[in-house]
Every structure is written in C-alpha cells, then in structure tokens.
RORO-707914 format. One record per residue (C-alpha): residue in one letter; chain; x, y, z negated. Coordinates in nm, 2 decimals, padded with zeros to 4 digits. Layout:
// residues N
SITE:A:A:X:Y:Z
...
// end
This chain:
// residues 331
SITE:M:A:-02.72:-00.52:-03.56
SITE:G:A:-03.02:-00.31:-03.42
SITE:H:A:-02.76:-00.05:-03.27
SITE:M:A:-02.75:00.09:-02.92
SITE:M:A:-02.46:00.07:-02.69
SITE:R:A:-02.34:00.24:-02.36
SITE:V:A:-02.35:00.03:-02.05
SITE:M:A:-02.33:00.07:-01.66
SITE:E:A:-02.65:-00.08:-01.51
SITE:I:A:-02.75:-00.16:-01.14
SITE:S:A:-03.03:00.09:-01.12
SITE:T:A:-03.15:-00.06:-00.78
SITE:P:A:-02.96:-00.28:-00.51
SITE:G:A:-02.73:-00.06:-00.31
SITE:G:A:-02.39:00.10:-00.29
SITE:P:A:-02.15:00.20:-00.57
SITE:E:A:-02.35:00.50:-00.65
SITE:V:A:-02.66:00.28:-00.79
SITE:L:A:-02.42:00.20:-01.09
SITE:K:A:-02.57:00.43:-01.36
SITE:P:A:-02.51:00.48:-01.73
SITE:A:A:-02.79:00.37:-01.96
SITE:S:A:-02.83:00.26:-02.33
SITE:R:A:-02.92:-00.09:-02.43
SITE:A:A:-02.95:-00.29:-02.76
SITE:V:A:-02.60:-00.44:-02.88
SITE:P:A:-02.65:-00.82:-02.82
SITE:V:A:-02.70:-01.07:-03.09
SITE:P:A:-02.50:-01.40:-03.05
SITE:N:A:-02.68:-01.72:-03.02
SITE:V:A:-02.56:-02.04:-03.14
SITE:G:A:-02.19:-02.10:-03.01
SITE:E:A:-02.17:-01.74:-02.90
SITE:I:A:-01.94:-01.46:-03.00
SITE:V:A:-02.01:-01.09:-02.94
SITE:I:A:-01.71:-00.88:-02.85
SITE:R:A:-01.65:-00.52:-02.89
SITE:V:A:-01.53:-00.45:-02.53
SITE:A:A:-01.19:-00.26:-02.48
SITE:Y:A:-01.16:-00.33:-02.11
SITE:A:A:-01.37:-00.49:-01.85
SITE:G:A:-01.25:-00.65:-01.51
SITE:V:A:-01.40:-00.54:-01.21
SITE:N:A:-01.44:-00.84:-00.93
SITE:R:A:-01.59:-00.90:-00.60
SITE:P:A:-01.88:-01.09:-00.72
SITE:D:A:-01.98:-00.77:-00.91
SITE:A:A:-02.02:-00.58:-00.59
SITE:L:A:-02.22:-00.85:-00.43
SITE:Q:A:-02.45:-00.84:-00.73
SITE:R:A:-02.47:-00.47:-00.71
SITE:A:A:-02.58:-00.49:-00.36
SITE:G:A:-02.84:-00.74:-00.43
SITE:A:A:-02.65:-01.05:-00.27
SITE:Y:A:-02.58:-01.22:-00.58
SITE:A:A:-02.84:-01.30:-00.86
SITE:P:A:-02.71:-01.36:-01.20
SITE:P:A:-02.77:-01.74:-01.32
SITE:P:A:-03.09:-01.79:-01.52
SITE:G:A:-03.02:-01.65:-01.89
SITE:A:A:-02.74:-01.44:-01.81
SITE:S:A:-02.72:-01.05:-01.86
SITE:D:A:-02.84:-00.85:-01.55
SITE:L:A:-02.55:-00.61:-01.62
SITE:P:A:-02.23:-00.66:-01.41
SITE:G:A:-01.93:-00.79:-01.55
SITE:L:A:-01.76:-01.13:-01.55
SITE:E:A:-01.45:-01.08:-01.78
SITE:A:A:-01.35:-00.87:-02.07
SITE:S:A:-01.10:-00.82:-02.35
SITE:G:A:-01.17:-00.67:-02.70
SITE:V:A:-01.21:-00.77:-03.07
SITE:V:A:-01.46:-01.01:-03.20
SITE:A:A:-01.74:-00.82:-03.35
SITE:E:A:-01.98:-01.09:-03.45
SITE:V:A:-01.97:-01.47:-03.47
SITE:G:A:-02.28:-01.68:-03.39
SITE:P:A:-02.40:-02.00:-03.58
SITE:G:A:-02.18:-02.30:-03.51
SITE:V:A:-01.87:-02.10:-03.41
SITE:T:A:-01.55:-02.20:-03.62
SITE:R:A:-01.25:-02.09:-03.41
SITE:W:A:-01.32:-01.72:-03.41
SITE:Q:A:-01.35:-01.47:-03.68
SITE:I:A:-01.45:-01.11:-03.68
SITE:G:A:-01.14:-00.90:-03.58
SITE:D:A:-00.98:-01.15:-03.36
SITE:R:A:-00.83:-01.02:-03.03
SITE:V:A:-00.97:-01.21:-02.74
SITE:C:A:-01.05:-01.20:-02.37
SITE:A:A:-01.32:-01.40:-02.22
SITE:L:A:-01.50:-01.52:-01.91
SITE:L:A:-01.85:-01.39:-01.93
SITE:P:A:-02.18:-01.50:-01.78
SITE:G:A:-02.22:-01.13:-01.70
SITE:G:A:-02.28:-00.81:-01.91
SITE:G:A:-01.90:-00.69:-01.93
SITE:Y:A:-01.98:-00.33:-01.82
SITE:A:A:-02.07:-00.25:-02.18
SITE:E:A:-01.94:-00.16:-02.51
SITE:Y:A:-02.05:-00.51:-02.65
SITE:V:A:-02.11:-00.84:-02.47
SITE:A:A:-02.21:-01.19:-02.57
SITE:T:A:-02.04:-01.50:-02.45
SITE:P:A:-02.00:-01.87:-02.54
SITE:A:A:-01.70:-01.89:-02.78
SITE:V:A:-01.54:-02.17:-02.59
SITE:H:A:-01.50:-01.94:-02.30
SITE:A:A:-01.28:-01.70:-02.50
SITE:L:A:-00.92:-01.71:-02.53
SITE:P:A:-00.67:-01.55:-02.76
SITE:V:A:-00.50:-01.24:-02.61
SITE:P:A:-00.15:-01.37:-02.52
SITE:E:A:00.13:-01.27:-02.76
SITE:G:A:00.27:-00.95:-02.68
SITE:M:A:00.01:-00.85:-02.42
SITE:D:A:-00.21:-00.53:-02.44
SITE:L:A:-00.58:-00.56:-02.40
SITE:C:A:-00.59:-00.37:-02.07
SITE:A:A:-00.38:-00.66:-01.91
SITE:A:A:-00.57:-00.93:-02.12
SITE:A:A:-00.90:-00.81:-01.97
SITE:C:A:-00.75:-00.89:-01.60
SITE:L:A:-00.70:-01.26:-01.69
SITE:P:A:-01.02:-01.47:-01.71
SITE:E:A:-01.20:-01.44:-01.38
SITE:T:A:-00.88:-01.48:-01.17
SITE:F:A:-00.69:-01.72:-01.39
SITE:F:A:-01.01:-01.96:-01.44
SITE:T:A:-01.07:-01.94:-01.05
SITE:V:A:-00.71:-02.00:-00.95
SITE:W:A:-00.64:-02.29:-01.21
SITE:T:A:-00.95:-02.47:-01.12
SITE:N:A:-00.92:-02.45:-00.75
SITE:V:A:-00.55:-02.47:-00.69
SITE:F:A:-00.43:-02.69:-00.96
SITE:D:A:-00.74:-02.91:-01.05
SITE:R:A:-00.93:-02.94:-00.73
SITE:G:A:-00.65:-02.86:-00.52
SITE:G:A:-00.40:-03.08:-00.69
SITE:L:A:-00.10:-02.86:-00.61
SITE:Q:A:00.24:-03.03:-00.69
SITE:A:A:00.59:-02.88:-00.72
SITE:G:A:00.77:-02.88:-00.38
SITE:E:A:00.45:-02.86:-00.18
SITE:R:A:00.37:-02.57:00.08
SITE:F:A:00.09:-02.36:-00.05
SITE:L:A:-00.08:-02.09:00.16
SITE:V:A:-00.29:-01.85:-00.01
SITE:H:A:-00.48:-01.57:00.19
SITE:G:A:-00.54:-01.23:00.06
SITE:G:A:-00.20:-01.25:-00.14
SITE:S:A:-00.23:-00.89:-00.27
SITE:S:A:-00.59:-00.94:-00.43
SITE:G:A:-00.64:-01.02:-00.78
SITE:I:A:-00.68:-01.40:-00.70
SITE:G:A:-00.37:-01.39:-00.46
SITE:T:A:-00.13:-01.22:-00.70
SITE:T:A:-00.23:-01.49:-00.97
SITE:A:A:-00.21:-01.77:-00.74
SITE:I:A:00.14:-01.67:-00.59
SITE:Q:A:00.28:-01.64:-00.95
SITE:L:A:00.14:-01.97:-01.09
SITE:A:A:00.23:-02.15:-00.80
SITE:T:A:00.56:-02.03:-00.79
SITE:A:A:00.60:-02.08:-01.17
SITE:R:A:00.50:-02.44:-01.13
SITE:G:A:00.76:-02.52:-00.83
SITE:A:A:00.55:-02.49:-00.53
SITE:R:A:00.66:-02.30:-00.21
SITE:V:A:00.44:-02.01:-00.15
SITE:F:A:00.34:-01.86:00.17
SITE:T:A:00.08:-01.57:00.18
SITE:T:A:-00.10:-01.35:00.42
SITE:A:A:-00.15:-00.99:00.37
SITE:G:A:-00.25:-00.67:00.57
SITE:S:A:00.00:-00.40:00.51
SITE:A:A:00.39:-00.36:00.45
SITE:E:A:00.32:-00.24:00.11
SITE:K:A:00.09:-00.54:00.02
SITE:C:A:00.35:-00.77:00.18
SITE:D:A:00.62:-00.64:-00.03
SITE:A:A:00.40:-00.66:-00.35
SITE:C:A:00.35:-01.04:-00.26
SITE:A:A:00.73:-01.10:-00.19
SITE:N:A:00.82:-00.95:-00.53
SITE:L:A:00.58:-01.19:-00.70
SITE:G:A:00.76:-01.48:-00.56
SITE:A:A:00.62:-01.56:-00.21
SITE:E:A:00.88:-01.72:00.00
SITE:R:A:00.72:-01.61:00.32
SITE:V:A:00.47:-01.33:00.35
SITE:I:A:00.28:-01.30:00.68
SITE:N:A:00.13:-00.98:00.81
SITE:Y:A:-00.19:-01.11:00.98
SITE:R:A:-00.20:-00.78:01.18
SITE:E:A:00.14:-00.88:01.35
SITE:E:A:00.18:-01.26:01.32
SITE:D:A:-00.04:-01.58:01.34
SITE:F:A:-00.02:-01.76:01.01
SITE:T:A:-00.10:-02.10:01.19
SITE:E:A:00.22:-02.06:01.40
SITE:V:A:00.42:-01.98:01.09
SITE:L:A:00.29:-02.27:00.88
SITE:K:A:00.31:-02.53:01.16
SITE:A:A:00.68:-02.43:01.20
SITE:E:A:00.74:-02.51:00.85
SITE:G:A:00.55:-02.86:00.88
SITE:G:A:00.22:-02.74:00.78
SITE:A:A:00.05:-02.63:00.43
SITE:N:A:-00.02:-02.90:00.19
SITE:L:A:-00.27:-02.68:00.02
SITE:I:A:-00.46:-02.37:00.15
SITE:L:A:-00.66:-02.14:-00.08
SITE:D:A:-00.90:-01.93:00.13
SITE:M:A:-01.15:-01.65:00.05
SITE:V:A:-01.18:-01.52:00.41
SITE:G:A:-01.39:-01.80:00.59
SITE:G:A:-01.53:-01.73:00.93
SITE:S:A:-01.27:-01.76:01.20
SITE:Y:A:-01.00:-01.85:00.95
SITE:L:A:-01.19:-02.20:00.89
SITE:P:A:-01.06:-02.37:01.21
SITE:R:A:-00.72:-02.19:01.19
SITE:N:A:-00.69:-02.33:00.84
SITE:V:A:-00.75:-02.66:00.97
SITE:K:A:-00.46:-02.62:01.25
SITE:A:A:-00.24:-02.48:00.98
SITE:L:A:-00.28:-02.80:00.75
SITE:A:A:-00.01:-03.06:00.72
SITE:D:A:-00.14:-03.42:00.75
SITE:D:A:-00.32:-03.52:00.44
SITE:G:A:-00.35:-03.14:00.35
SITE:R:A:-00.62:-02.98:00.16
SITE:L:A:-00.82:-02.68:00.21
SITE:V:A:-01.00:-02.52:-00.08
SITE:Q:A:-01.26:-02.24:00.00
SITE:I:A:-01.35:-02.00:-00.28
SITE:A:A:-01.55:-01.72:-00.12
SITE:F:A:-01.62:-01.55:00.23
SITE:L:A:-01.51:-01.22:00.32
SITE:T:A:-01.64:-01.25:00.66
SITE:G:A:-01.89:-01.55:00.72
SITE:P:A:-01.97:-01.91:00.58
SITE:K:A:-02.09:-02.06:00.93
SITE:V:A:-01.84:-02.16:01.20
SITE:E:A:-01.76:-02.43:01.46
SITE:L:A:-01.52:-02.68:01.36
SITE:N:A:-01.37:-03.00:01.52
SITE:F:A:-01.39:-03.27:01.26
SITE:A:A:-01.19:-03.52:01.50
SITE:Q:A:-00.88:-03.32:01.34
SITE:V:A:-01.00:-03.38:00.99
SITE:M:A:-01.02:-03.76:01.06
SITE:A:A:-00.72:-03.79:01.26
SITE:R:A:-00.51:-03.61:01.00
SITE:R:A:-00.67:-03.71:00.68
SITE:L:A:-00.77:-03.36:00.59
SITE:T:A:-00.97:-03.27:00.27
SITE:I:A:-01.20:-02.95:00.28
SITE:T:A:-01.35:-02.85:-00.05
SITE:G:A:-01.43:-02.55:-00.24
SITE:S:A:-01.62:-02.43:-00.55
SITE:T:A:-01.75:-02.10:-00.71
SITE:L:A:-01.70:-02.04:-01.07
SITE:R:A:-02.01:-01.87:-01.19
SITE:P:A:-02.29:-02.13:-01.15
SITE:Q:A:-02.05:-02.41:-01.32
SITE:S:A:-02.16:-02.57:-01.65
SITE:G:A:-02.05:-02.42:-01.97
SITE:A:A:-01.87:-02.74:-02.06
SITE:A:A:-01.68:-02.71:-01.71
SITE:K:A:-01.57:-02.37:-01.78
SITE:A:A:-01.48:-02.47:-02.16
SITE:A:A:-01.24:-02.73:-02.02
SITE:I:A:-01.09:-02.48:-01.78
SITE:A:A:-01.00:-02.26:-02.08
SITE:E:A:-00.84:-02.54:-02.27
SITE:A:A:-00.62:-02.63:-01.97
SITE:L:A:-00.53:-02.25:-01.94
SITE:E:A:-00.43:-02.22:-02.29
SITE:R:A:-00.22:-02.53:-02.29
SITE:E:A:-00.05:-02.48:-01.93
SITE:V:A:-00.07:-02.10:-01.85
SITE:W:A:-00.08:-01.90:-02.18
SITE:P:A:00.29:-01.98:-02.26
SITE:L:A:00.39:-01.83:-01.93
SITE:L:A:00.20:-01.52:-02.00
SITE:A:A:00.33:-01.50:-02.35
SITE:S:A:00.69:-01.52:-02.21
SITE:G:A:00.62:-01.28:-01.94
SITE:R:A:00.71:-01.53:-01.66
SITE:V:A:00.36:-01.46:-01.52
SITE:A:A:00.17:-01.13:-01.58
SITE:P:A:-00.14:-00.98:-01.41
SITE:V:A:-00.08:-00.71:-01.14
SITE:I:A:-00.31:-00.41:-01.22
SITE:D:A:-00.40:-00.18:-00.93
SITE:S:A:-00.58:00.09:-01.13
SITE:E:A:-00.79:00.18:-01.47
SITE:F:A:-01.12:00.37:-01.45
SITE:P:A:-01.33:00.50:-01.74
SITE:L:A:-01.66:00.28:-01.76
SITE:D:A:-01.88:00.57:-01.65
SITE:E:A:-01.68:00.58:-01.32
SITE:A:A:-01.76:00.22:-01.23
SITE:A:A:-01.88:00.34:-00.89
SITE:A:A:-01.53:00.47:-00.80
SITE:A:A:-01.38:00.14:-00.91
SITE:H:A:-01.64:-00.04:-00.68
SITE:T:A:-01.54:00.20:-00.40
SITE:R:A:-01.18:00.14:-00.45
SITE:M:A:-01.23:-00.26:-00.44
SITE:E:A:-01.45:-00.23:-00.13
SITE:S:A:-01.18:-00.03:00.05
SITE:S:A:-00.96:-00.32:00.01
SITE:Q:A:-00.68:-00.09:-00.05
SITE:H:A:-00.61:-00.20:-00.39
SITE:I:A:-00.30:-00.44:-00.48
SITE:G:A:-00.40:-00.66:-00.78
SITE:K:A:-00.69:-00.60:-01.04
SITE:L:A:-00.91:-00.32:-01.12
SITE:V:A:-01.03:-00.25:-01.47
SITE:L:A:-01.27:-00.05:-01.65
SITE:R:A:-01.15:00.12:-01.99
SITE:V:A:-01.47:00.08:-02.24
SITE:G:A:-01.33:00.11:-02.58
SITE:G:A:-00.95:00.12:-02.49
SITE:E:A:-00.68:-00.02:-02.69
SITE:D:A:-00.81:00.10:-03.02
SITE:V:A:-01.14:-00.09:-03.04
// end
C-alpha cells in the first residue's frame, strides 16, 4: 500500500505516559494473513505488562501493543479464501492493535456476531479465546459443576461467568466492592463473595468444594484455592496479579486427586489459536448472536488517549472491558 497510519507505540518501557502517537507504514499481509482496518482495539493486562517492559512480544510479532481488534478487512494475503475485502471481523492479534491497520493470521479472525456493533466485537477475542480454552477445553467444565472464578468483574471474569452460566454450571465468584459484586450477580453468578469481607475457601467448602477454579491472582490464593477445591477438582491458572511463587502442600493434591494446570494464550501456536477460533464460532457465536451472552464494556477511549485507558485498567476500578476507538463504527 505504501501508506502511513497512526499508531500508539511504547516509546520506552514505563508507566502509561510512555504510550506515544507515531506514524508507521500500513502493514502488508503475508501468506495466510489479512489486514484489518481497525474500528476498535481492546485493551488488556498483557498490554500494560508489555508497556512496562515485563512481557516481550513473541518473535515476528509487531512491537505495538494490542492483542485484539474489530474492523473491516482491508487487504487479503495469498492463500486466504474465507475473507474478502469489506468483511466485518474481529480477531485475535499477535500484537499491533493500537493502530489504524493491523495484520493477523486469517484463521484467527471471526465474523462479527449478527446484530453486534464493532465496539462490542473488539471486546471478544482476547477474553473469549482465553476463557474457552482454559475453562471448557483445559478445565473441562460440565453442566451442574461448581465453578469458582476469581476477579469476576474483570473482562475475563464477566466472560467466564456468562459462558459458564449459559452452559449450565453453578457459578461462584470473588470481587472487591459492592458495585462489582452486583455486576457479577447480574451476569448470572449464583454466589458472589466480596473477598474483603468473606473467605472464599469457607464459602466453597460449605457448598462441597469447587470442581473447577479459574485464577489470575496467584500468590496466597494458590494454597487457598487448593483448600477450596472438591475431590478430583481442577485449578487452572491464567495469570499472576500478585506472584507466581508460593509454598504448597502437595499431599493434598495426591490425597484428593487434584489437578493443577494453566496456560497463557499469546505464545501458543497459530494452529492452536485457529482451533480455539473454530470452537468459539461453533459453540459461543450463536450465544452472542442471540444476545444470551454479551461483552461487558466499562469505557471507551480515543486511540490517542491509550494512556488514560491503561491508567484506568491499572487502577482496577473498571468493570468489564476497556476499548480504544480507532476508526469507530464507520470504518
């Protein structure tokens, strides 16, 4: 194309203020890729880690932050048959979402669900890919099981509560304020635990223990999660808001046949992400089209106010997703 585009780049590792506007060449699609003219870009915790210098992008990925976006297909690379120029899509990105255009593997894009605007669609990929693979695939959550998700008011939490409820699980969750607890209850959580006032291990033990726990806190939550699990229960770790290291008594794991596992999304192979995309389109996209499940959006910022979006995310005041408006609905 040879055209230039507006981007927000990480000028140097640091706080939100290091996100600076810049001009870059519009990407050209490689084999199997599409270029999306970005309408909205999702903001996620890994973006903040990358900005702080704590999370290097994988080899070959853009150095610009942004792991998900929605928009319109602007260019189609060699070997891509599914998408045509003008198609409305949302996509999981290797990076580069904080920009007017972004390239991504075509198999990591999904159609915008029927009846959904582009702003909401930008909030789907990162959290829905993460929740699907960890809760249903790796975690094997079944209807009727007791499921505990920590950080219920986060983007991941609000997604996990809705999907687990829609698929017939009993959902328990933790949150840190009355407002956040109300939001979780409204999304379908059977029991919301304000962790500042109650001990989640006691609540879950009284219910017979959790069959599955999704945790992104880590640290002191690890041994408490083990206590909160039912026999044969599974703990899936997807992030560490506190720390990754802890002392743990593995006698409990053996005696009660517990499973401790976890994953991160970004380093997984292109094929693994494509398989998640296929499962989402089959299992979850109908729930989105029917309105049974919908992303919870906290707030929207213009692209050049990405620093304010990061500040809000790091304050942990938000409920649901944060999104950057790039081209807006009329891309």
